[in-house]
C-alpha positions as CSV (number, residue, x, y, z in Angstrom):
1,X,0.0,0.0,0.0
2,X,2.7,2.5,1.0
3,X,5.2,1.5,-1.7
4,X,4.1,4.4,-3.9
5,X,4.9,6.9,-1.1
6,X,8.3,5.7,-0.2
7,X,11.6,5.8,-2.0
8,X,13.9,2.8,-2.4
9,X,17.2,2.7,-0.4
10,X,19.1,1.1,-3.2
11,X,20.2,4.3,-4.9
12,X,21.9,5.8,-1.7
13,X,23.9,2.7,-0.8
14,X,27.5,2.1,-1.8
15,X,28.3,-1.1,-3.6
16,X,29.3,-2.6,-0.3
17,X,25.9,-1.8,1.1
18,X,27.0,1.1,3.3
19,X,24.5,4.0,3.5
20,X,25.7,7.4,2.3
21,X,24.5,10.9,3.3
22,X,21.9,10.8,0.6
23,X,20.0,8.2,2.7
24,X,19.2,10.9,5.2
25,X,17.2,12.8,2.6
26,X,15.4,9.6,1.5
27,X,14.6,8.7,5.2
28,X,13.3,12.3,5.8
29,X,11.2,12.1,2.6
30,X,9.8,8.7,3.7
31,X,9.0,9.9,7.2
32,X,7.3,13.1,6.1
33,X,5.2,11.3,3.4
34,X,4.2,8.7,5.9
35,X,3.0,11.4,8.3
36,X,1.1,13.1,5.6
37,X,-0.7,9.9,4.6
38,X,-1.5,9.1,8.2
39,X,-2.9,12.7,8.7
40,X,-5.0,12.3,5.6
41,X,-6.5,9.0,6.9
42,X,-7.2,10.6,10.3
43,X,-9.0,13.6,8.6
44,X,-11.1,11.3,6.4
45,X,-12.0,9.3,9.6
46,X,-13.2,12.5,11.3
47,X,-15.3,13.4,8.3
48,X,-17.0,10.0,8.5
49,X,-17.4,10.4,12.2
50,X,-19.0,13.8,11.7
51,X,-21.4,12.2,9.3
52,X,-22.3,9.5,11.8
53,X,-22.8,12.2,14.5
54,X,-25.1,14.1,12.1
55,X,-27.2,11.1,11.2
56,X,-27.6,10.0,14.9
57,X,-28.3,13.5,16.2
58,X,-32.1,13.0,15.7
59,X,-32.7,16.7,15.2
60,X,-31.0,17.8,18.4
61,X,-29.6,21.1,17.5
62,X,-26.6,20.9,19.9
63,X,-25.6,17.6,18.4
64,X,-26.1,18.9,14.8
65,X,-23.9,21.9,15.6
66,X,-21.3,19.6,17.1
67,X,-21.4,17.4,14.0
68,X,-21.0,20.4,11.7
69,X,-18.1,21.7,13.7
70,X,-16.4,18.3,13.5
71,X,-16.9,18.2,9.8
72,X,-15.7,21.7,9.3
73,X,-12.5,21.2,11.3
74,X,-11.8,17.8,9.6
75,X,-12.3,19.4,6.2
76,X,-9.9,22.2,7.1
77,X,-7.4,19.6,8.3
78,X,-7.7,17.6,5.1
79,X,-7.1,20.8,3.1
80,X,-4.0,21.5,5.2
81,X,-2.8,17.9,4.6
82,X,-3.2,18.3,0.8
83,X,-1.4,21.7,0.9
84,X,1.4,20.3,3.0
85,X,1.9,17.4,0.6
86,X,2.0,19.8,-2.4
87,X,4.3,22.3,-0.7
88,X,6.6,19.5,0.6
89,X,6.9,17.9,-2.8
90,X,7.4,21.2,-4.6
91,X,10.3,22.0,-2.2
92,X,11.9,18.6,-2.7
93,X,11.4,18.5,-6.5
94,X,12.1,22.0,-7.6
95,X,14.5,23.3,-4.9
96,X,16.5,20.2,-4.0
97,X,16.0,18.0,-7.0
98,X,14.7,15.0,-5.0
99,X,12.1,13.0,-6.8
100,X,8.6,13.1,-5.2
101,X,6.6,10.0,-4.3
102,X,4.6,8.4,-7.0
103,X,7.6,8.6,-9.4
104,X,9.0,5.5,-7.8
105,X,6.3,3.1,-9.0
106,X,7.7,0.4,-11.2
107,X,5.8,0.2,-14.5
């Protein structure tokens, strides 16, 4: 599942299998992309939770307001996750020349 979000370690190892300094950038890239994916999953979970709260509110205005607030904050969080992913990959690709995830998929 996460193979498309991580970069292989093969290109940063010496022929003897010793990691080089380039492995630090790959590790950083993999950790940040994993955190972004996890954040997106959490945001989607809270959107679903808000829908569940809305459906089970039975017209109670306090519960409806709570469900709307949960949905609003989860949606804002999801927007921040998408923006963070875009900015992070822009910085890596254009400023540092490190390939972004999704380009590592073997075709």
